N, C-alpha and C positions, 0 to 999 in steps of 0.2 A: 409715646404709646408708651412708656410708663407711667406717666400718669392715669391715663385708661385704662391700664392694665389694673392697675393698685382702685381704682374705680371700681371697676368691672369682679373685681375680687371681693371687696369688701361688699360690694351691690348684692350678691351674692351669698355673704358668709365663711366666705374661705378667708381664712387664717394663715396669712406667708412665713414660713421661719427660715434663711437660712445661714447657713454656717457661712461666710468666710472662706475662700478656695487658701491654699497655702502656698499656689504658685498659678501661675495664668492659664497653663497649661493643663488638663485631664479630661477622664474621659468621666461622662454622668449617665450613670444609670438608673433610668426610669422603671419603676413596678410600685405595686402591680400594674399590668396591664389589664384590664379586665373590657376597655371599653373603647369607643370615640373620645369620649368626653375626655378621658385621661391626657390628650392632644392638646384638646382646646386648654384645660384648666391647668398642663403642665405649660403650654405656650404666653399664658397670660402669665405663670408664675417668671417664667424667663424673662421676658417684658419686663415687669414688676420689679425686678433684682436686676433689669441692668447685665443679665447675661447672654454675650452673642453667640450662644451656642448653632452650630451644626449637628443635624441630626439624619441618623440611615435611616431610610427604609424602603419596604423592599419597591422595587422598578414599575409592578403595576400603577401603584399611588401617580405617577409623574407622567401618565398620557394625555392625552390631549382630552378635554377641556383645558384640566385641574393641574395639570406637570408644572407649567407658568409659574401659578400659585405657590404648589409645595417647591419649587427651586428658589420662592423669594423668600419664604418662609426659614430658608434654611437649610432644607432639605436635600440630600443628597442618594441619588437613586443606587438600588444594589441588587445586581441580581443574584437570587439564592439562590439557583441551581446551579451558580457557580461560583465555589469560591476558595480557587485558589489566591492567594497574594492579597485578599483585602486587609488581614492583620496586620499584615510589614507594612500596607502601603495608609493606611489610617495611623500606624505609630509613628510611620516617617513626617506624615504632615502634622502631627502631635511635638515631634521635634523640634523641626522648622517655624512652626508658629506658636502664636499663643492664642489657644481656640479651645475650646470644649464640644467636645461631639458627643453627643447624646445617644443611647441605644438602650433599647428594650430588652432585654435579656431571656424574657419569655418566648421572644420572638413572636407571638403572636396573640391576638385577643381571648381564645381559646386557652381551655385547661391545656396547659404542656405537661410530661412527664419529668421535665428538667429545664434547668436555665443553659440556655449557648454561653458558653466562654468566651465565646471571641473578646468582647470586652475586654474581662481578665490580661489574655495575653497582650491585647494592643498596649493597655495603661503596662505592664510587664517590662515589653518590648522597646515603649518609650522613654518607662524611668519616669511615671506620673502616677500619682493617686486618681483613686476609682470614687467618684464624687456620690453620694449614696441617695439619689433623687427620688423622692415617693411623692405621692399623690393618697390621700387615707379619707376616704370618703362620710364614713361613718363621721369623723373629727371634726371633718370640711377644713383638713387640715392640708396645704402642698412647702415645699421646699426641699433643702437640701440637709439633710441632719448629720454632717462628718464626711469626714475622708479616709481611706483606706489603701496607703501602699500597700502596690502586694510584695510577697514576701518572695514567691516562688513555690510555695507550696500549698497547692489549690488547697485541699480540703484542709487543711486551718483557716485560710483567708475566706473558703465560702463558710465554716464554720460562724464567721464574724459578722458575716454578711447576712447570714441566716438570721440570726440572734436582733442583728438590729431590725432586719423586714415582720420578723415575728408576728408585731401586731398592727399590720398595718395593713386597711384592709380596703378593697376595690372598691366599683358601684356595684359590679356582679360577683359577690363572694365564689357564687359559687365555679369560677370560671379560672378561679385561682389557683394553680398550681402547687407543687411541694419544691420549695427552694433549694434545688440539691443540681447536683452534676452529673453529666451524664453515668458515669463510673457508680455512682451511689445510685444509680435509680436501677441499673439491671442489677447490683449485689441485693434490692429487692423483690428482683422478678422473678 
């Protein structure tokens, strides 16, 4: 699978850049998320880099007939209408296993007013870093550009995350929302 993924990325002109992880368990965020093609390119990158990541997706993706395939590709269904306990459950998995858990903090392919912060608290509670995964369509570059250990100061850490992603552009730039937390969105509203 690794060779096939590398071949396909090269065939379509993509460059893979992955900084090696400092530890075996981490939360991998994927941004920007503006198209279903993000998933395809990102999945190829994970295979090419030999990263056995699990990913969280809305439960509707796991309905028949594609549900089996989504699970086989590492997907974990999430009921977005029920939030209780998800952060703690994922944090526990990260503490107990050597795994990368992929999350798209925008939460949608549409333009979101802010990023969801569950990924941040999962990493903080588990004591693992956040991998800054990206897909940059104009540059045709995909990868992991660094790791951030959350300090507990959400605003400060988000400033670092925002700085990293400021020049990354999705396939549909008009669907990219600002990289900010809910409180920052409420302050400008």
